[in-house]
TIGUGU-101262 format. One line per field, with one value per atom (N, C-alpha, C, O): residue number from 1; residue in three letters; y, z, x; atom name. Coordinates in Angstrom, 3 decimals. Example, Ala and Ser with C-alpha at 12.3 -4.5 7.8 and 13.67 -1.06 7.14 Angstrom:
BEGIN
pos [1;1;1;1;2;2;2;2]
code [Ala;Ala;Ala;Ala;Ser;Ser;Ser;Ser]
v [-5.690;-4.500;-3.300;-3.319;-2.250;-1.060;0.030;1.138]
w [7.800;7.800;7.800;8.465;7.080;7.140;7.870;8.039]
u [13.190;12.300;13.200;14.236;12.850;13.670;12.900;13.409]
site [N;CA;C;O;N;CA;C;O]
***
This chain:
BEGIN
pos [1;1;1;1;2;2;2;2;3;3;3;3;4;4;4;4;5;5;5;5;6;6;6;6;7;7;7;7;8;8;8;8;9;9;9;9;10;10;10;10;11;11;11;11;12;12;12;12;13;13;13;13;14;14;14;14;15;15;15;15;16;16;16;16;17;17;17;17;18;18;18;18;19;19;19;19;20;20;20;20;21;21;21;21;22;22;22;22;23;23;23;23;24;24;24;24;25;25;25;25;26;26;26;26;27;27;27;27;28;28;28;28;29;29;29;29;30;30;30;30;31;31;31;31;32;32;32;32;33;33;33;33;34;34;34;34;35;35;35;35;36;36;36;36;37;37;37;37;38;38;38;38;39;39;39;39;40;40;40;40;41;41;41;41;42;42;42;42;43;43;43;43;44;44;44;44;45;45;45;45;46;46;46;46;47;47;47;47;48;48;48;48;49;49;49;49;50;50;50;50;51;51;51;51;52;52;52;52;53;53;53;53;54;54;54;54;55;55;55;55;56;56;56;56;57;57;57;57;58;58;58;58]
code [Met;Met;Met;Met;Asp;Asp;Asp;Asp;Leu;Leu;Leu;Leu;Pro;Pro;Pro;Pro;Asn;Asn;Asn;Asn;Asp;Asp;Asp;Asp;Pro;Pro;Pro;Pro;Met;Met;Met;Met;Met;Met;Met;Met;Leu;Leu;Leu;Leu;Phe;Phe;Phe;Phe;Ser;Ser;Ser;Ser;Thr;Thr;Thr;Thr;Val;Val;Val;Val;Asn;Asn;Asn;Asn;Met;Met;Met;Met;Tyr;Tyr;Tyr;Tyr;Leu;Leu;Leu;Leu;Arg;Arg;Arg;Arg;Asp;Asp;Asp;Asp;Arg;Arg;Arg;Arg;Tyr;Tyr;Tyr;Tyr;Ser;Ser;Ser;Ser;Ser;Ser;Ser;Ser;Leu;Leu;Leu;Leu;Asp;Asp;Asp;Asp;Glu;Glu;Glu;Glu;Leu;Leu;Leu;Leu;Cys;Cys;Cys;Cys;Ser;Ser;Ser;Ser;Asp;Asp;Asp;Asp;Leu;Leu;Leu;Leu;Asp;Asp;Asp;Asp;Val;Val;Val;Val;Asp;Asp;Asp;Asp;Arg;Arg;Arg;Arg;Ala;Ala;Ala;Ala;Glu;Glu;Glu;Glu;Leu;Leu;Leu;Leu;Glu;Glu;Glu;Glu;Glu;Glu;Glu;Glu;Lys;Lys;Lys;Lys;Leu;Leu;Leu;Leu;Arg;Arg;Arg;Arg;Ala;Ala;Ala;Ala;Val;Val;Val;Val;Gly;Gly;Gly;Gly;Phe;Phe;Phe;Phe;Glu;Glu;Glu;Glu;Tyr;Tyr;Tyr;Tyr;Ser;Ser;Ser;Ser;Ala;Ala;Ala;Ala;Glu;Glu;Glu;Glu;His;His;His;His;Asn;Asn;Asn;Asn;Lys;Lys;Lys;Lys;Phe;Phe;Phe;Phe;Trp;Trp;Trp;Trp]
v [-2.347;-1.883;-1.601;-0.993;-2.111;-1.787;-0.497;-0.119;0.248;1.547;1.204;0.197;2.066;1.876;1.893;2.545;1.182;1.149;2.321;2.862;2.730;3.813;5.134;5.513;5.819;6.990;8.058;8.577;8.407;9.411;8.928;9.732;7.741;7.169;7.166;7.510;6.788;6.775;8.211;8.438;9.131;10.544;11.079;11.812;10.666;11.077;10.414;11.054;9.150;8.423;8.801;8.938;8.968;9.353;10.692;10.880;11.730;13.047;13.021;13.685;12.188;12.055;11.562;12.147;10.500;9.963;11.017;11.137;11.765;12.760;13.830;14.318;14.206;15.235;14.725;15.429;13.501;12.981;12.187;12.148;11.513;10.519;10.684;10.392;11.140;11.254;12.680;13.504;12.963;14.237;14.414;15.521;13.242;13.211;12.061;11.099;12.155;11.075;9.917;8.782;10.140;9.090;8.283;7.058;9.018;8.317;7.456;6.306;7.926;7.134;5.835;4.721;6.110;4.988;3.858;2.655;4.360;3.419;2.634;1.405;3.306;2.609;1.746;0.713;2.150;1.242;0.332;-0.379;0.287;-0.544;-0.313;-1.250;0.971;1.377;2.000;2.803;1.681;2.093;3.623;3.893;4.553;5.993;6.331;7.051;5.837;6.096;5.620;6.332;4.501;3.871;4.745;5.078;5.109;5.810;7.183;7.593;7.901;9.133;9.087;9.980;8.004;7.809;7.628;8.252;6.747;6.518;7.863;8.129;8.682;9.891;11.017;11.900;10.974;11.868;11.558;12.476;10.310;9.877;10.495;10.579;10.897;11.508;12.965;13.580;13.564;14.980;15.518;16.727;14.696;15.124;15.063;14.164;16.036;16.092;16.232;16.814;15.737;15.816;17.131;17.492;17.890;19.070;18.824;18.683;18.753;18.498;19.725;19.558;20.906;22.005;21.971;22.336;21.491;21.378;19.965;19.771;19.009;17.592;17.104;16.468;17.337;16.737;16.661;17.309;15.898;15.811;16.858;17.031;17.543;18.499;18.713;19.484]
w [-11.814;-12.924;-12.379;-11.329;-13.209;-12.891;-13.385;-14.507;-12.594;-13.082;-13.857;-13.590;-14.872;-15.616;-14.806;-13.762;-15.189;-14.485;-14.916;-14.092;-16.166;-16.784;-16.041;-15.990;-15.482;-14.660;-15.370;-14.738;-16.618;-17.295;-17.589;-17.495;-17.918;-18.178;-16.823;-16.791;-15.723;-14.390;-13.996;-13.520;-14.191;-13.966;-14.752;-14.263;-15.967;-16.885;-16.469;-16.429;-16.180;-15.827;-14.457;-14.299;-13.452;-12.158;-12.224;-11.606;-12.987;-13.073;-13.755;-13.348;-14.814;-15.448;-14.518;-14.451;-13.831;-12.779;-11.749;-11.348;-11.283;-10.281;-10.821;-10.077;-12.151;-12.745;-12.986;-12.674;-13.540;-13.979;-13.059;-13.169;-12.103;-11.300;-9.779;-9.108;-9.296;-7.886;-7.285;-7.919;-6.161;-5.589;-4.722;-4.264;-4.456;-3.647;-4.020;-4.663;-3.644;-3.855;-3.001;-3.477;-1.717;-0.829;-1.453;-1.346;-2.097;-2.741;-3.857;-3.965;-4.675;-5.798;-5.293;-5.780;-4.271;-3.721;-3.110;-3.288;-2.418;-1.758;-2.896;-2.868;-3.781;-4.786;-5.708;-6.170;-6.000;-6.931;-6.088;-6.659;-4.803;-3.845;-4.136;-4.383;-4.092;-4.349;-3.095;-2.450;-2.735;-1.614;-1.876;-2.749;-1.172;-1.473;-1.324;-2.157;-0.308;-0.052;-1.244;-1.682;-1.729;-2.870;-4.114;-4.833;-4.368;-5.488;-5.535;-6.555;-4.342;-4.233;-4.422;-5.018;-3.886;-3.978;-5.359;-5.792;-6.187;-7.612;-8.353;-9.158;-8.080;-8.855;-8.276;-9.024;-6.958;-6.461;-7.006;-7.170;-7.283;-7.838;-9.261;-9.681;-9.921;-11.243;-11.185;-12.241;-10.017;-9.929;-9.754;-9.896;-9.448;-9.271;-7.788;-7.047;-7.404;-6.050;-6.118;-7.079;-5.161;-5.152;-4.499;-3.483;-5.069;-4.420;-4.046;-4.956;-2.815;-2.384;-2.812;-3.152;-2.787;-3.046;-4.465;-4.739;-5.450;-6.899;-7.234;-8.311;-6.393;-6.664;-7.802;-8.650;-7.936;-8.981;-8.676;-7.738;-9.441;-9.320;-10.274;-11.370;-9.921;-10.765;-10.187;-10.739]
u [-10.282;-9.449;-8.043;-7.833;-7.079;-5.704;-5.223;-5.559;-4.419;-3.904;-2.701;-2.045;-2.370;-1.044;0.098;0.077;1.221;2.478;3.343;4.080;3.280;4.008;3.667;2.497;4.645;4.456;3.596;2.676;3.837;3.139;1.732;0.805;1.524;0.153;-0.606;-1.788;0.048;-0.565;-0.969;-2.081;-0.092;-0.505;-1.694;-2.554;-1.669;-2.787;-4.150;-5.200;-4.052;-5.228;-5.809;-7.022;-4.895;-5.379;-6.009;-7.056;-5.411;-5.939;-7.384;-8.337;-7.407;-8.658;-9.785;-10.866;-9.497;-10.464;-10.709;-11.867;-9.820;-10.003;-10.977;-11.827;-10.850;-11.558;-12.957;-13.917;-13.120;-14.449;-15.237;-16.462;-14.574;-15.192;-15.219;-16.209;-14.141;-13.888;-13.677;-13.018;-14.185;-13.992;-12.829;-12.542;-12.076;-10.934;-10.000;-10.420;-8.821;-7.828;-8.240;-8.209;-8.639;-9.097;-10.260;-10.328;-11.152;-12.340;-11.830;-12.259;-10.963;-10.453;-9.715;-9.904;-8.861;-8.026;-8.994;-8.801;-9.988;-10.843;-11.655;-11.722;-12.196;-12.980;-12.168;-12.654;-10.907;-10.086;-9.244;-8.417;-9.370;-8.535;-7.016;-6.256;-6.630;-5.222;-4.627;-5.301;-3.442;-2.735;-2.360;-1.535;-2.925;-2.722;-1.227;-0.677;-0.590;0.857;1.708;2.612;1.438;2.166;1.905;2.846;0.668;0.352;1.040;1.592;0.980;1.618;3.145;3.748;3.745;5.183;5.564;6.533;4.831;5.109;5.119;6.012;4.142;4.022;4.976;5.395;5.305;6.324;7.730;8.534;8.035;9.233;9.584;10.737;8.507;8.646;8.286;8.137;8.136;8.007;6.629;6.449;5.606;4.238;3.850;4.248;3.077;2.513;1.027;0.524;0.295;-1.161;-1.534;-0.941;-2.536;-3.093;-4.484;-5.301;-4.867;-6.181;-7.064;-8.235;-6.496;-7.285;-7.792;-8.935;-6.861;-7.270;-7.758;-8.320;-7.576;-7.956;-7.258;-7.883;-5.947;-5.212;-3.670;-3.205;-2.913;-1.503;-0.904;-1.438;0.146;0.864;2.251;3.037]
site [N;CA;C;O;N;CA;C;O;N;CA;C;O;N;CA;C;O;N;CA;C;O;N;CA;C;O;N;CA;C;O;N;CA;C;O;N;CA;C;O;N;CA;C;O;N;CA;C;O;N;CA;C;O;N;CA;C;O;N;CA;C;O;N;CA;C;O;N;CA;C;O;N;CA;C;O;N;CA;C;O;N;CA;C;O;N;CA;C;O;N;CA;C;O;N;CA;C;O;N;CA;C;O;N;CA;C;O;N;CA;C;O;N;CA;C;O;N;CA;C;O;N;CA;C;O;N;CA;C;O;N;CA;C;O;N;CA;C;O;N;CA;C;O;N;CA;C;O;N;CA;C;O;N;CA;C;O;N;CA;C;O;N;CA;C;O;N;CA;C;O;N;CA;C;O;N;CA;C;O;N;CA;C;O;N;CA;C;O;N;CA;C;O;N;CA;C;O;N;CA;C;O;N;CA;C;O;N;CA;C;O;N;CA;C;O;N;CA;C;O;N;CA;C;O;N;CA;C;O;N;CA;C;O;N;CA;C;O;N;CA;C;O;N;CA;C;O;N;CA;C;O;N;CA;C;O;N;CA;C;O]
***
């Protein structure tokens, strides 16, 4: 499955997956074949950071 390109849709989709399907960002990236650094950079560019403690971007 392709993740959305729109930053806000990407943020929402990734957080939903992290909440409902994956226990970590590494697990999500591995399963969806997504480059973690690229994903984090896309979301960092619009002000979101990943919290491993909370397993979500905010």
